[in-house]
TILOLO-787502 format. One line per field, with one value per residue (C-alpha): residue number from 0; x, y, z. Coordinates in Angstrom, 1 decimal. Layout:
N
seq <- c(NUM, ...) .
x <- c(X, ...) .
y <- c(Y, ...) .
z <- c(Z, ...) .
% end
This chain:
148
seq <- c(0, 1, 2, 3, 4, 5, 6, 7, 8, 9, 10, 11, 12, 13, 14, 15, 16, 17, 18, 19, 20, 21, 22, 23, 24, 25, 26, 27, 28, 29, 30, 31, 32, 33, 34, 35, 36, 37, 38, 39, 40, 41, 42, 43, 44, 45, 46, 47, 48, 49, 50, 51, 52, 53, 54, 55, 56, 57, 58, 59, 60, 61, 62, 63, 64, 65, 66, 67, 68, 69, 70, 71, 72, 73, 74, 75, 76, 77, 78, 79, 80, 81, 82, 83, 84, 85, 86, 87, 88, 89, 90, 91, 92, 93, 94, 95, 96, 97, 98, 99, 100, 101, 102, 103, 104, 105, 106, 107, 108, 109, 110, 111, 112, 113, 114, 115, 116, 117, 118, 119, 120, 121, 122, 123, 124, 125, 126, 127, 128, 129, 130, 131, 132, 133, 134, 135, 136, 137, 138, 139, 140, 141, 142, 143, 144, 145, 146, 147) .
x <- c(156.9, 155.3, 152.1, 154.1, 156.7, 153.9, 151.6, 155.6, 156.2, 153.1, 153.5, 156.6, 156.0, 158.3, 156.6, 154.7, 154.5, 150.4, 148.2, 148.2, 144.5, 142.4, 139.5, 139.2, 136.0, 137.9, 140.7, 142.9, 144.8, 147.9, 147.6, 146.9, 144.4, 145.3, 142.6, 142.9, 140.8, 139.4, 140.3, 140.2, 137.2, 134.7, 132.2, 129.4, 125.2, 123.7, 124.4, 126.1, 126.8, 130.3, 133.4, 131.8, 128.2, 126.8, 124.3, 124.2, 121.3, 123.0, 122.7, 123.2, 126.3, 129.5, 129.7, 129.2, 125.2, 124.0, 123.4, 120.3, 120.6, 122.6, 124.1, 124.8, 121.3, 122.2, 125.1, 124.6, 124.9, 128.5, 129.4, 128.6, 129.5, 132.4, 135.1, 137.4, 141.0, 143.1, 146.1, 145.1, 147.9, 145.6, 143.9, 147.2, 148.2, 147.2, 149.3, 152.4, 149.9, 148.2, 151.6, 152.8, 149.6, 150.6, 152.8, 154.3, 151.5, 151.4, 150.3, 147.6, 146.6, 143.2, 141.4, 138.1, 135.3, 136.9, 135.3, 132.2, 131.4, 131.6, 129.6, 127.1, 126.7, 127.1, 124.5, 122.8, 122.9, 120.1, 121.0, 125.0, 124.0, 121.7, 123.3, 121.9, 123.3, 126.8, 128.4, 128.0, 129.9, 132.7, 133.1, 132.9, 136.2, 138.1, 137.4, 138.3, 141.3, 143.7, 141.9, 142.7) .
y <- c(108.0, 108.4, 105.6, 103.4, 103.2, 102.0, 99.9, 98.3, 97.5, 96.1, 93.6, 92.9, 92.6, 95.3, 97.2, 100.4, 103.5, 102.7, 100.8, 101.8, 103.8, 103.5, 105.3, 108.4, 109.2, 111.2, 112.2, 109.7, 106.8, 105.3, 103.0, 103.9, 101.9, 101.1, 99.4, 98.3, 99.3, 97.2, 94.9, 95.5, 93.2, 95.7, 96.6, 97.0, 96.9, 99.1, 101.4, 99.8, 96.1, 95.9, 93.5, 90.4, 91.2, 91.7, 95.2, 97.3, 99.4, 102.5, 105.1, 108.1, 106.5, 106.5, 102.3, 99.8, 99.4, 96.2, 93.7, 93.3, 91.5, 88.1, 86.7, 83.1, 81.5, 77.5, 75.8, 76.3, 80.0, 79.4, 77.6, 80.4, 82.9, 85.5, 86.1, 89.5, 87.9, 88.4, 88.8, 91.1, 94.1, 97.3, 96.6, 97.9, 100.2, 103.3, 101.9, 104.2, 107.6, 106.8, 105.6, 109.0, 110.1, 107.1, 109.7, 108.2, 105.7, 102.1, 100.7, 98.6, 96.7, 95.4, 94.1, 92.7, 91.3, 87.9, 85.4, 84.9, 87.9, 87.3, 84.3, 85.8, 88.5, 86.2, 83.8, 85.2, 85.4, 82.6, 80.3, 79.9, 78.8, 76.3, 72.9, 71.8, 75.1, 75.0, 72.6, 76.6, 78.1, 75.2, 76.0, 79.7, 79.2, 77.7, 79.6, 83.0, 81.4, 84.5, 87.0, 85.8) .
z <- c(54.8, 51.6, 50.6, 48.4, 51.4, 53.9, 51.9, 50.7, 54.7, 55.3, 52.7, 54.0, 57.5, 58.1, 61.0, 58.9, 61.1, 60.4, 58.1, 54.9, 53.9, 50.5, 51.0, 48.4, 50.1, 53.0, 50.3, 51.5, 49.7, 49.9, 46.7, 42.7, 41.2, 37.3, 36.0, 32.0, 29.0, 27.2, 24.4, 20.7, 19.9, 22.8, 20.4, 22.7, 21.4, 23.5, 26.5, 29.5, 28.5, 29.4, 27.7, 28.8, 28.0, 30.8, 30.5, 33.5, 35.4, 36.8, 38.9, 40.0, 42.4, 40.7, 40.4, 37.7, 38.6, 38.6, 36.3, 34.2, 31.4, 32.1, 28.6, 29.6, 30.5, 28.8, 28.1, 25.0, 25.5, 27.4, 24.4, 22.2, 24.3, 22.9, 26.2, 26.2, 25.3, 28.3, 26.3, 23.8, 24.9, 23.5, 26.9, 28.6, 26.1, 28.6, 31.4, 30.3, 30.3, 33.4, 35.6, 36.6, 38.2, 40.7, 42.1, 46.0, 46.3, 46.2, 42.2, 42.3, 39.6, 38.7, 36.1, 36.4, 39.1, 41.1, 39.4, 41.7, 40.9, 37.3, 37.1, 38.1, 36.0, 33.3, 34.2, 37.4, 40.7, 41.9, 38.5, 39.2, 43.3, 41.9, 42.2, 38.1, 37.3, 38.7, 35.8, 33.7, 36.2, 36.3, 32.2, 32.7, 35.7, 32.7, 30.6, 32.1, 33.9, 33.0, 34.2, 37.5) .
% end
């Protein structure tokens, strides 16, 4: 049974022969993660700046690193801050080129981090938890809702 069939059966509660696995580190993956590209307006102002304006400090590990510069400090920063356009077709141009690499695996679409992660990337972890700062979080969430 293919990875696609295993995952599909699990989603539909149709008793797959085993649970689906997504564990590249040991060479087993029933899924293919399809991430979108950058929008046409993406023009980083420094190395390791993501499309949202957050600057990440990276190590030798293959991950996104830790955000070291949060672009939104105040409600005024939020009003001035540009957010990526989820409807920009250029971010999806490569989909047809990479889909054949999925083979017989189940394709998972991935657009971005979850709302809480994106909030503390943009505004800082501690700041995002403070009660007086929750207004910034609420405004952020309403502006990036097309992503979730």
